[in-house]
C-alpha positions in Angstrom: -15.5 -39.5 88.7 -12.1 -40.6 89.9 -8.8 -39.1 88.8 -8.1 -41.8 86.2 -11.5 -41.2 84.5 -10.9 -37.5 84.5 -7.5 -37.9 82.9 -9.0 -40.1 80.2 -11.7 -37.5 79.5 -9.2 -34.7 79.2 -7.1 -36.7 76.8 -10.2 -37.5 74.7 -11.2 -33.8 74.6 -7.7 -32.7 73.7 -7.3 -35.2 70.8 -10.9 -34.9 69.5 -11.6 -31.1 69.8 -8.5 -29.1 70.8 -6.2 -30.7 68.2 -8.7 -30.1 65.4 -9.2 -26.5 66.4 -5.4 -25.9 66.5 -5.1 -27.5 63.1 -7.8 -25.3 61.6 -6.2 -22.2 63.1 -2.9 -23.2 61.6 -4.4 -23.8 58.2 -6.2 -20.4 58.3 -3.0 -18.7 59.3 -1.0 -20.2 56.4 -3.8 -19.3 53.9 -3.7 -15.7 55.2 0.0 -15.6 54.8 -0.2 -16.8 51.2 -2.9 -14.1 50.4 -0.8 -11.4 52.0 2.3 -12.5 50.0 0.3 -12.5 46.8 -1.1 -9.0 47.5 2.3 -7.7 48.3 3.7 -9.0 45.0 0.8 -7.3 43.1 1.5 -4.0 44.8 5.2 -4.3 44.1 4.6 -5.0 40.4 2.2 -2.1 40.1 4.6 0.3 41.8 7.5 -1.0 39.6 5.4 -0.5 36.5 4.3 3.0 37.5 7.9 3.8 38.3 9.1 2.6 34.9 6.4 4.7 33.1 7.4 7.8 35.0 11.1 7.3 34.4 10.4 6.6 30.7 8.3 9.7 30.3 10.8 11.8 32.2 13.6 10.4 30.0 11.7 11.3 26.9 11.1 14.9 28.1 14.7 15.3 29.4 16.3 13.8 26.3 14.5 14.9 23.2 15.3 13.3 19.9 17.4 15.2 17.3 14.5 15.0 14.9 11.4 17.0 15.5 9.2 14.4 13.7 10.3 11.8 16.2 9.5 14.1 19.2 6.0 14.7 17.8 5.6 11.0 17.2 6.5 10.2 20.8 3.7 12.6 22.0 1.1 11.0 19.7 2.0 7.4 20.7 2.1 8.3 24.4 -1.5 9.6 24.2 -2.7 6.7 21.9 -1.2 3.7 23.8 -3.9 3.3 26.5 -6.8 3.2 24.0 -5.0 0.9 21.6 -4.0 -1.5 24.4 -7.5 -1.6 25.9 -9.2 -2.3 22.6 -6.6 -4.9 21.6 -6.5 -6.9 24.9 -10.3 -7.1 25.1 -10.1 -9.6 22.2 -9.4 -12.8 24.2 -11.7 -15.3 22.4 -9.2 -16.1 19.7 -5.9 -15.0 18.3 -7.6 -14.5 14.9 -9.5 -11.6 16.4 -6.3 -9.9 17.5 -4.6 -10.6 14.1 -7.5 -9.0 12.3 -7.3 -6.0 14.7 -3.6 -5.5 14.0 -4.0 -5.8 10.2 -6.9 -3.4 9.9 -5.4 -0.9 12.3 -2.0 -0.8 10.5 -3.8 -0.6 7.1 -5.9 2.3 8.4 -2.8 4.2 9.4 -1.1 3.6 6.0 -4.2 5.1 4.3 -4.3 7.9 6.9 -0.7 9.0 6.1 -1.4 8.8 2.3 -4.5 11.0 2.7 -2.7 13.5 4.9 0.1 13.8 2.3 -2.4 14.2 -0.5 -4.3 16.9 1.3 -1.1 18.7 2.2 0.0 18.6 -1.5 -3.4 20.1 -2.6 -3.1 22.8 0.0 0.4 23.7 -1.2 -0.8 23.8 -4.9 -3.7 26.0 -4.0 -1.4 28.4 -2.1 0.9 28.6 -5.2 -2.0 29.3 -7.5 -3.3 32.0 -5.1 0.1 33.7 -5.1 0.3 33.5 -8.9 -3.1 35.1 -9.2 -2.1 37.9 -6.9 1.0 38.6 -8.9 -1.0 38.6 -12.1 0.4 35.4 -13.6 -1.6 33.2 -15.9 -1.9 29.3 -15.6 1.1 28.9 -17.8 3.3 30.9 -15.5 3.7 33.9 -17.9 3.1 37.4 -16.4 0.3 39.4 -18.0 1.1 42.8 -19.5 -0.6 46.1 -18.4 -3.6 46.9 -20.4 -4.0 50.3 -22.1 -6.9 52.5 -21.0 -10.1 52.1 -23.2 -10.7 54.5 -26.1 -13.7 56.7 -26.5 -15.3 54.3 -29.1 -14.8 51.4 -26.6 -16.4 53.4 -23.8 -19.4 54.2 -26.0 -19.8 50.6 -27.0 -19.8 49.5 -23.3 -22.5 52.0 -22.5 -24.7 50.7 -25.3 -24.2 47.1 -24.0 -25.1 48.1 -20.5 -28.3 49.9 -21.8 -29.2 46.8 -23.8 -28.7 44.6 -20.7 -31.0 46.8 -18.6 -33.8 46.6 -21.2 -33.4 42.8 -21.4 -33.5 42.6 -17.6 -36.7 44.6 -17.5 -38.3 42.3 -20.0 -37.3 39.3 -18.0 -38.8 40.7 -14.9 -42.1 41.3 -16.7 -42.1 37.7 -17.9 -41.6 36.5 -14.4 -44.6 38.4 -13.2 -46.7 36.9 -15.9 -45.5 33.4 -15.1 -46.2 33.8 -11.4 -49.7 34.9 -12.0 -50.3 32.1 -14.5 -48.8 29.1 -12.6 -48.1 29.7 -8.9 -47.3 26.0 -8.3 -44.0 26.5 -10.1 -42.9 28.9 -7.4 -43.2 26.3 -4.6 -40.2 26.8 -2.4 -41.4 25.3 0.8 -41.8 21.6 -0.2 -38.3 20.8 0.9 -38.8 22.4 4.3 -42.0 20.4 4.7 -40.2 17.2 3.9 -37.5 18.0 6.4 -40.1 18.6 9.1 -41.7 15.2 8.2 -38.3 13.5 8.7 -37.7 15.3 12.0 -41.2 14.3 13.2 -40.5 10.7 12.2 -37.2 10.7 14.1 -38.9 12.0 17.2 -41.6 9.3 17.0 -39.0 6.5 16.8 -38.3 4.5 20.0 -34.9 4.3 21.5 -34.5 0.8 20.2 -35.3 1.8 16.7 -32.8 4.7 16.9 -30.2 2.3 18.2 -30.9 -0.1 15.3 -30.6 2.7 12.7 -27.3 3.9 14.3 -26.0 0.3 14.2 -26.8 0.0 10.5 -25.0 3.3 9.8 -22.0 2.2 11.9 -21.8 -1.2 10.2 -21.6 0.5 6.8 -18.7 2.7 8.0 -16.9 -0.4 9.4 -17.3 -2.3 6.1 -15.8 0.7 4.3 -13.0 0.8 6.9 -12.1 -2.9 6.3 -12.6 -2.9 2.5 -10.1 -5.0 0.7 -9.0 -6.9 3.9 -10.1 -10.3 5.1 -10.2 -11.2 8.8 -12.3 -11.6 11.8 -15.2 -9.1 11.9 -15.0 -8.5 15.6 -11.3 -7.6 15.3 -12.1 -5.3 12.4 -14.8 -3.5 14.4 -12.6 -3.1 17.4 -9.8 -1.7 15.2 -12.3 0.8 13.7 -13.2 2.0 17.2 -9.6 2.3 18.3 -8.6 4.2 15.1 -11.4 6.7 15.7 -10.2 7.2 19.2 -6.5 7.9 18.4 -6.6 9.4 14.9 -6.6 13.0 16.1 -3.5 12.5 18.2 -1.5 11.6 15.1 -3.1 14.1 12.7 -2.6 17.0 15.1 1.1 16.3 15.4 1.7 15.4 11.8 0.0 18.5 10.4 2.3 20.6 12.7 5.3 19.4 10.6 6.2 21.5 7.6 9.6 19.9 7.0 9.6 16.9 4.6 12.3 15.0 6.5 10.3 15.4 9.8 7.2 14.1 8.1 9.0 11.1 6.6 10.5 10.2 10.0 7.1 10.6 11.7 5.4 8.3 9.2 8.1 5.6 8.8 8.8 5.2 12.5 5.1 5.7 13.4 4.1 2.6 11.5 7.0 0.6 12.8 6.4 1.5 16.4 2.6 0.8 16.1 3.5 -2.7 14.9 5.9 -3.2 17.8 3.2 -2.0 20.3 0.7 -4.5 18.9 3.3 -7.3 19.0 4.1 -6.5 22.7 0.4 -6.5 23.6 0.1 -10.0 22.1 3.1 -11.2 24.0 1.6 -9.9 27.3 -1.6 -11.9 26.7 0.3 -15.1 25.6 2.7 -14.9 28.5 0.1 -14.8 31.3 1.0 -17.8 33.6 -1.6 -20.2 34.8 -2.7 -20.0 38.4 -0.9 -22.6 40.5 -3.0 -25.4 42.0 -2.6 -24.8 45.8 -3.9 -27.8 47.8 -5.6 -27.6 51.2 -2.8 -28.5 53.7 -5.2 -30.6 55.8 
């Protein structure tokens, strides 16, 4: 092979193989750079979000609100937010599901506060009645007078009544003995226990699938009662039912700690308002998600 042929061969190899390899390496490098840039942006967003949360929580702790009810509300919402957000943003099939979730959850909290107020009012009335009873007051609020000691005639009459009651009790006991001897089936006190044992045995013999079906039926009934009087998507209603059960205790624990009427009113009024704002912000987060850009192969 002469020098000219060798030169042509080298040129052919360079254009055919080397150039292609260099182009592939360049493409791979650019793709890796894009991936690294994307990952760095995700890490940056995550760190920024975490930093904002920490700053926000620290701010709440460092700058408490002048009203105790608002401070207790902040604590309840801070604990409830993750559960509500997760349940809400799982509903991605349609906007109707999320609207149903919001309507049922807010309605549940309205009922919740009404029930809490009613129970608190009953407790206060019972406490007042108890105090009145201890002070010797009647239902009309008038205090009772001290009774005079019984006379000799009254004591004698009471003794005769007690003697007559003893005789009557003795006769009743005799009748019971006769009835027991005559009809023992009337004294059957174990049939209820036997029925309970049968139910327990039946439950043990059920398969796991049957137990799951029974549990689902019971849960469906509770969910229907939860959504009574409201229309909307059933999946959204069910998700709202689950979310409410998860966070209800956060609000009840803080609300029941409040004895001041103004604190309770602030907790209830701003609680419902902030829950609505939360749900609206979660909807905006889902709607504002940008579409993934179409990145073409640079070859």
